C-alpha positions, 0 to 999 in steps of 0.5 A, a space after each residue: 868851182 874851188 881848188 879842191 875840184 881841180 886839186 888832182 891836177 897838181 899831181 899830173 906831169 906837164 904833158 898830162 896837164 896839157 892833155 887834161 886842158 885840151 880835153 876840158 876845152 873840148 868838153 866846154 866847146 861841146 857844152 857851149 854848142 849844146 846850150 846854143 841849140 837848146 836855147 834856139 829850140 826853147 825860143 822856137 817852142 816859146 814863140 809857137 806857144 806864144 809864151 813869154 815865160 816858162 817856169 819849171 822847178 829848175 828855173 825859168 826862161 823868159 823870152 824878151 823881144 826887142 822894142 823898136 
Protein backbone atom coordinates (compact mmCIF):
# COMPACT_ATOMS: atom_id res chain seq x y z
CA UNK A 1 0.00 0.00 0.00
CA UNK A 2 1.17 3.51 -0.67
CA UNK A 3 0.23 6.94 0.55
CA UNK A 4 -2.06 7.56 -2.44
CA UNK A 5 -4.19 4.60 -1.37
CA UNK A 6 -5.05 6.36 1.89
CA UNK A 7 -4.66 9.98 0.76
CA UNK A 8 -8.38 10.66 1.23
CA UNK A 9 -7.98 10.19 5.01
CA UNK A 10 -6.20 13.55 5.43
CA UNK A 11 -9.40 15.34 4.40
CA UNK A 12 -11.41 13.74 7.22
CA UNK A 13 -12.08 15.16 10.65
CA UNK A 14 -10.52 13.38 13.60
CA UNK A 15 -13.88 11.82 14.44
CA UNK A 16 -14.29 10.58 10.87
CA UNK A 17 -10.76 9.12 11.00
CA UNK A 18 -11.64 7.22 14.17
CA UNK A 19 -14.74 5.81 12.46
CA UNK A 20 -12.64 4.88 9.39
CA UNK A 21 -10.08 3.21 11.66
CA UNK A 22 -12.75 1.19 13.48
CA UNK A 23 -14.26 0.14 10.15
CA UNK A 24 -10.85 -0.87 8.79
CA UNK A 25 -10.08 -2.91 11.91
CA UNK A 26 -13.44 -4.69 11.68
CA UNK A 27 -12.85 -5.46 7.99
CA UNK A 28 -9.36 -6.76 8.76
CA UNK A 29 -10.68 -9.01 11.52
CA UNK A 30 -13.33 -10.41 9.17
CA UNK A 31 -10.71 -11.07 6.49
CA UNK A 32 -8.41 -12.80 9.01
CA UNK A 33 -11.28 -15.06 10.10
CA UNK A 34 -12.13 -15.86 6.49
CA UNK A 35 -8.49 -16.75 5.74
CA UNK A 36 -8.40 -19.04 8.79
CA UNK A 37 -11.52 -20.93 7.71
CA UNK A 38 -10.35 -21.24 4.09
CA UNK A 39 -6.94 -22.51 5.24
CA UNK A 40 -8.59 -25.14 7.46
CA UNK A 41 -10.85 -26.28 4.61
CA UNK A 42 -7.92 -26.41 2.17
CA UNK A 43 -5.86 -28.47 4.61
CA UNK A 44 -8.73 -30.91 5.15
CA UNK A 45 -9.29 -31.19 1.39
CA UNK A 46 -5.61 -31.81 0.72
CA UNK A 47 -5.47 -34.48 3.43
CA UNK A 48 -8.54 -36.20 1.99
CA UNK A 49 -6.89 -36.27 -1.46
CA UNK A 50 -3.51 -37.23 -0.08
CA UNK A 51 -2.09 -34.14 -1.78
CA UNK A 52 0.94 -32.27 -0.55
CA UNK A 53 0.84 -29.57 -3.26
CA UNK A 54 -2.06 -27.99 -5.11
CA UNK A 55 -1.13 -25.61 -7.95
CA UNK A 56 -3.48 -23.09 -9.55
CA UNK A 57 -3.02 -20.08 -11.81
CA UNK A 58 -3.23 -17.85 -8.73
CA UNK A 59 -0.56 -19.69 -6.78
CA UNK A 60 0.04 -22.88 -4.93
CA UNK A 61 -0.63 -24.40 -1.54
CA UNK A 62 1.82 -26.76 0.07
CA UNK A 63 0.90 -29.05 2.94
CA UNK A 64 3.88 -29.41 5.24
CA UNK A 65 3.66 -32.03 7.94
CA UNK A 66 5.86 -31.79 10.99
CA UNK A 67 8.61 -34.37 11.35
CA UNK A 68 8.84 -35.99 14.75
